[in-house]
Every structure is written in C-alpha cells, then in structure tokens.
N, C-alpha and C positions, 0 to 999 in steps of 0.2 A: 443489621445495620440499617434505621428506617434513612429515610431522604434527607437530611439533614447534613450542611453542608461540614467539610471536614474541616477542624480545627487546628490540624496542624499536618507537614508535608514531610516525609523520610525518603531519602531516597538513596540508595547502595549502588554504589557503584562511584560515587561523585569524584574522585579522581580519573576517573576514566574518560575514554574517547568519546562517547557518546555524550554525555555530561559536558566535555569541552565543545563540541561543537554545535549541539542542539538543546541539551536541557537548560545551563546557564542564562542561552539567550531566552528562550521561553519564559524562563521566570521573572527574567527582568521586562519584557512584555506584560507578563500578568500584572506584574506592579505597578509599571506606566498606567494601564488602565484600571487601575485598584478592583483585580481579580484576584489578587493574593495578597493577604495582609497575617497570615498566619506565619508561627514559628516554619523555618525551614530547614531540616537537619539533615545533612551528609553523612553518610558512612562510607567506611572506607577501610584498607587495611594499605596503609603506606609510609606510616612513623609520621604522618604532617600534626600540626594543631591547626588551631581557625584562621589563625593570621595566612598560613599558607595557603588556606583553605578559600580565600577572601582572594587571594593572589592570581589564583589558578583563575576565579572565577572574572575577575577584571582582564586577566588576559584572553581569555576565551571570549569576551565584550567587543573589545579593541578587536581582534581578529574574524570573530564570526556573526554578531550582533550589530555591532556598533553602540557604543557605550553613552550612556544617557547620565549625565551625571546625578541628576534628582533619583533617578529609578532605582540608578548602582548602590546610594548611600543609603535608601530604605531596603534593597532588600537585601545589603551586608547587614543592615540593622536588623533581619528578621534570618539572618543564617545561624546555625549552629553545627559543632560537627564532632562527632564519634568516630577516634578511630581503633579499630580493633578485627583480629579474628572472625571473622562469622560462625565457627565454630567453639567461639570463646561464649560461656554463659554471661563470662566479665563485659564482652560487648552488649549484650542486649539490655544487662542491668543498666551500662550507662546512659541507653539510648532512653531506655525507661524513666530515668532521672531528668535526662534533657527534655522529656517531654511533657512534665511537670505534670499540669491540670488538663492536658490534653485527652476527652472521652472517644473522638472520634477520627484516631489520626489516619491518611492516607498513607500506605508502604508500598515506593515504584523500587521496581524490581528491574533496576538498568545493568543486569549482570548477565554474566554467562548461565542459560538456564541448566548446567548441569550444581549450580550453586543453589537454584529455587528450594530444591528440599529442606536442603539444612536452614536456609535462613525461616521459611514460612515456620517449622518446627521450632529453631528459637523464641520465634515471634509469638509463638504457643506458649512454649514454656515461660517465658520473660511476664509474661500477662498483655506484652503488648497489640496482641493481636483481636482483642475484649474491645467492641464497638469499632472497628477497624476496616478496611477498606483497602487490599491489593490490585497492583495495579504492573501487571507482568508485559516486558517487551518481550518481540517477538526476538527469533524463532521460537514459537511455541512448539518444541519438539522436531525430532528428526526423520518423522516417519510418523503411520498410523500407532503402533504401538507404545512409541515414546508419547506422543499425544496424548492418549488413555492413558498413561500411567502417572505424569504427569498433572492431567484432569484430577485424578485418585487424590494425588497427595495436594490438591488445593483444596478441593471440596471436605478434607478430612477436618480443616482448620475454618473452611469459608462459607459461606453460603454463597452460592452463584450471582445473586442478584450484586454480591460486594468483591466480586470479581471480574476485573476490568484488564482483558487480552489485549495491547496494542498492538494494530496496525495502523502505523503512523498515514498508512493513506488514505484511509476513512477520515483523517482529518483536515482532506484536503477538499479545499472549496470545490472545486472541480467536478472531481469526481461525487460528490454531494448534488450538483448541481444537474449530473445525470436524470437523477430523481426529478426535481424538478422541471426539466426541459420535460418530462415523459408525464409528470402527472398533472403539472401546472399549467399545459395546453392542450385544447380540446383537439385542437388537428392533429398531432400525432398518434393517437389513439386508432385512428382510421386506417394508418398506414402500419404501425410498427409489431408485423404479427407477417405468422406465416404467409397469407395471401398474398402479398403484395413485396416482402422483401425474400432474394435469392440468396446471400449469405451475408455474415457480419463477419468481419474481421476486428482485431483488438493488437497493435501493434506497440510496446513497450522496447523505442530506443533508446541506445546509450553512446556517443561518441566517447567512451574513452573506456580503458579498459579496467585492469579491480584495485588501481589508486594503491597500492603499497598494502592490501589486503589479501596478499596472497593465501595468507597458512587459512584465515576466512574459511576463503569463499573455494579454496578448494575441497576443503568438507561440506561444502554446501552445493554449490553450482545451480544454475539459472531456474532451474523446476523447485527447488524449494525456494531461493533467496526470493522470488517475485511471483510467480507466476500460481504457487498453490494459496498464495495469500492476496498481494496487491490486484493480480489480472480477476483472482477469480471473484475477489470485491466490485471491482468494476465490471463481470460477465454478468455478478447476480444483480446488481443495479440496471443491466439494462435488461435482463430478461424475467424479472420477478412480474407477478403480477400487483396491483394496486392492494393496498395492507386495507383491513378494515376502519383501521385507524393509525395514527402518524405517534403512537404511541411506542417505545425500544423494542419492545415483545412481539407488535404488530408486523412491523417492518421485517426484524429479524425472523419472524415466523416466513413471511413470503421469502427471505433471499434461502434459508434453509430448504423448502420446496424447490428450488429450481437447483439447487446441489443435488440433492435426493433425487431430481430426474434428470442425473447427467452417469450416463455408466462410465465403470472404470475407463484410461485410455489402456489404448492397443496402443504395441508396438509398433505398428504399421499406420498409426494413425501421426508416427510423433520420429522428429529428426534433429536429431543434436549435433551441433558444433561446437568448435574449438578454435579459436582465432587465434594464428601463428603467432608465434612470439611468447603465447603463456607459459608454457613448459618452462620460460629462463625467469620468469617471476621469482622475488624471493618468496620463501613457504612454498612452493608450488612443486610438487613430486615431476620429476622428470618424465615417469612415465602416467602425469597423470590422464584420466579417462572423464574430468567434470567438464559438463557442458557451461561452455559462456555462451550460448548459441543455443534458443531450443524452439520450433514452432511445431503446431499439433493442430489437428482439428477434433472437436467434440462434437456430440449431439445432445440438446435438452428434450428430453423426450415429454414436453408438456404439451398443452389442448394449443396455445399460444404459438410453438416452437416446433413444434415436428416435422421433420423433415428440411429445416432448416440448417444449413453446417454452419457451425463456429469457427473459425480460427483465432488463434494464437500464437501470435511472435514475441518474444524477447530477446536480448541479448545486448552484448557489449564488445567495441570498436566496431560501431555499424556507421552509416555514416550520415546519420544526423541524431539529436538528443532529443527525445519528443514519443509523446503517448498519445497515440490516436485513435478512433473507432472510426471503424468505415463499412456501413450497409449501402450493400448492394439490390436497390428492386428488381426485382419481375419486368424484361419488357415491355411496351406495349403493343395489343394486337393492333398495331400499325398498319395504313399500308405502305410505308416508305419502308425501302427494302431493308431487310435486316442488318444485312454488311454495314449499313450506314447509322444504325443508331448505335449511341452508347449508352449502358444504363445508367438509369437516373440514379444516385447516391447520396445517403446523408452523412457529414462528415462530422464528427466530434473530437476537437482537440483538446486534451487536457491540460498538457505544457507545451512547450514553455509559455503560452498564451493561451488562453481560451475563446476558442473557435465552435459557433453554430454555423454548417454550411450543408447547403441542398443542391445538388448536381442534378443540370436539367439540360435537354438540348435548344438550340433557338438557331435563329438564321445567321447566319456569318455576314457580319458587317462587309458592306462593298461587293459580295459574291451575288455573281449573276443567277439565275434560275433559283431552285430550293436547296441549297446547297446547306447545308447545318455545321455548328460546332456546338462543343459541352460549355457553358458556363455554369457562375456559379453564385450563389447569393450568399453572403457573409455578413455575418455579425463576432466583432472579436472585439474580446477586452483583455490588456494588457492588467494584468494584478498591481495595485499601486503599493509601495512602501508600509502604508500602515492597516493593509490586512495582515489578521491574524495567520502564521504559520503554523503547521501540522499539529508541532508537538506543544503550541500553545492552547490551543481548541482542544485536542483530546486529555492531555494535563486538568485545564479548566473542569473537561466534562466529568470525567472522572471524580473530581472533587466536589461535584454536584449530588455526585450519584446518576448522572443521565448515561445510564448505557448503551444510546442510541450508534454514536462509535466505534463501539467495539464489538468483537466476534464473542459469539454464544459456545458453550458446551458444545454442544450439537454440529454446530456452523463448522469449529473449528476438525472436529472428527469426519465429519462429512467430505470438507476439502481436500482433507489426508488419502481418505481413502478412494477418491478419484487417481490421485499420484500415484498412490501408494504400488501398484503392483509394477510402475517400469523406474522404484529407485533401487532395486537389486539386482545384484547379478553384475555381469561386463560387459556396459552397451555398446552400442558401436558411437563412438564418434566422429564428423568429418571437421579434418580441419580447413578455415576461410579464411581470406585475405582479411586484414583491417583495413577497413573503411569501404567494405563490401557487406550485401545485406547476406551474409551467410554459407554456407557450401552448396554445392552446386543441388546436391541432392534434396533440398527445400523443396525441389517442384512437386516430390511424391506428395504434400501434403501442403498443396498450392490453391488457392482458392481458381471455380474451371477459367476465369479471363487472369488472371496471375494475382500478386498483391500489389494493393496502391500501393504507392511511396509516398510517404512522408518527408520526404526533403524534395520531391520534386517540386520548385517553386513556382515554376511555368507552366504547371501542367495542365490548370486549366484558367481561362480567363474570367477574373473576377469582376462579377459584376459592381459591388458593392464592399466596402469595408469601412466597419466603423471601429475606430478605437476608443 
C-alpha cells in the first residue's frame, strides 16, 4: 500500500474491554479534531446489532472519555457493525459488503493474539486485505519463538510497511519528549555519554494491583507486560544515536542498534517479586510464580554507553504511580571531601506529570562555612485536558501510514531475544509487602548508591517549579 490515508477503519474486538476503555474514547477524540471522517466498522461475535454497539460506545464515553454530543453524533453516523465468528467466511463476506467501495481499509486487531492468524487469513481469502493496512495490538507474541511465528503469519499477507504493531507507550507524548530533550538541545549531548554518566535507572511503578485482570496477568507477568515492550522503548530513546534523518525507518534503525548491543539477561542480574495477596486474586493460580515486580541490570555495549549499567525496575502495589528516568553523574574531582558530595543527576519524569530536573550541589541556606545541600532545577508540565491520548495518536498515525510510532519486525524480535532466556523454567519469586519497593533481595541488582525513590517528595530542594 502507498502513503494513501486509510478510507475505512475496521476494529475487531468491538465489544471487548479494550474497545470500551480506550478505543471508543480515542475515536470520539479523532472525530472531534476532524481526524476521522471515514466509515468505522466494528466486528465481534456477541449476538449484537448496530444499535447495541452504539449504546456500548455511548456508555464507554460517559465512563471513560467524557461524552461530547456533537462529536458522538458524528461518530455513530460513521459506525457500522458486523456480528459473526472469526472462523466463518460469511463474517468476512459481510465485512466486505460493509466496506463497500473502500480501497485502503485499516484493520485493527484488538483481539487476543491466538486469533491473529485466523483473522488475517480470512481477510486475505475474502479480499479485504487488498490495499489494506493491519494494526496489531500487543502482546506481540509470548516469547521469541512465538513472535517470530507471528511475524511470519503477518508477512504472508501484508508487506512490512503495512503492518503496524501497537505499543501504546510510543503514543505517549512524554516518551517521545525524551528524543526532543536529547536531540533538540545542544547542551545535553555534552554529558549524555559514558564519560559523565555513572548509571541510568528506569522505574515504572504502580500503586495498584492487577485490578480484576488476574487471569490475564498470571499468564503474562511484569517482564512480558511492561519491560520487554514499554520500558525497552524508553531505554532505546535514551540510548540511541542521532538518526541520519527523522523519517520512521531512520529513527527505528537506531533503536534496533541499541537492542542489538544488549546481551541477553542473565538470571544473576534479575530479581522477581510477587506482592503478598496476589495469589488470592480471581484467576490467579494458588501456587503462581508469576512476577508482579522485576528489577534487572542491563549493559548497552555501544561506543556511547559501554561500561555504564542500566537498571530497570517495574511493579505493582508499589508506594507510587510514576514512570521516571534517573541518570547519576560521575562525581567531580573536587577538593571537597568525597563523603560530602552527592552525585549530580538528571531526572526525567514521564508520568503522572512531565518533569525535567537537574540535581546539583550548592551552599545550604543560612548555613555557616561551606555546608552543602542538593538542589534541583525543575521544569514541570501537567498534561492538559485537550492533549491527544496515546491511542488517539497511534490510531491516527497508522491510518496515515506513519510508522514512526510502531515497532518494526526486527525490533520486536531483538527485544524478545534479550528477555527470552529468563522466561523459561521455574523462576525464584520473592514475596514483598504491598506499598513497599519490592522484596529485600532487590539489593542484588541495585545501583551502587541505591535506587532513587520517585515517591520521595521532599528528597530534594526544588529551586524552581513551572507548571
């Protein structure tokens, strides 16, 4: 398919939880901005009709997006519905009829991965794949072997340029702001390398549990759910070299180079945890060894980063909900006693607000002599109500053929290669108390001076805070 805008959007799984919580709000927002004017065809096997789907959309928006009467009226005017089994050829004959004269539909598979092969084969057999794009929801595979197999299936029917593998994290403005911070500011390049940076931490903390998704989570775990995809996306934004151009393939080339430079995880550099009470959740096995917390250390063996450890930590039922990057600088060769110096740092918070902070040493106010304290110079931005949601951004990009917010085949397989060795066997999983920073064993994979605490509001004197 060429760069034409998609002239229809089909989403499979129209009656599912993802559609209810994320897709309908995104579609209404796209309509409101004038970014969605083509037919929208929902497909599911629910025994529903179009009026029931419209009612579901309205309920979704009242609870999750905020109902905008004018935009909603336009949306339901675009909405179509096909009810049927994904294994039934008649379902796809009906779909083809609903698409009418559409030449370049976009098919969004908001369905479990086990159904991907069935649906793309039926799309091809019915002629619905001709001139089309396919948008694939994560998880993209369960390990390296399944990811490779899924890639083979998709590439039988679609060109790589027409496959859009969603990681909604790439639709978040704050994640892409890491690239803007690095490559749009001259001063950053001077210190963002192994000559000045001692270590880099990435923390994704959630202060809640599995929220009724126990059956799904128990088959997934933290490494598959957020580290292999979301946090590796953050890591590659942090570690990549400047691309030769800002077209999608040039940017994605540099991200793949970062992953290729990372050796597979060794068990000795990984600690798994499970919050107390997890096994009592509905859908969770009573002897479950699925991790709800993971901390690990990686090496990025490039010219820029060789020798600098990268630490990644993610988990549920932690003391805060926040995603934060924390880079510690080397200490200066100062005449000041070393035990009085605290390492300078760069702190990038991606949520709930967007923050860029530089930590430095200065004289303590009202202190006698040369007493020092750590201060932060902070720029902070709270997202406004009219900013694009991640799903709105990625769906809009896919429909225009912009691949920059999507994972390429080689990226997906390299990411799985890194974690694949630790996904097998019977891992050690250590219990931790809810509202703690994981099990005590996490000290084994901690930065030399310990992990930065994103919940520690008073940890630094804030020199300036701009909202």
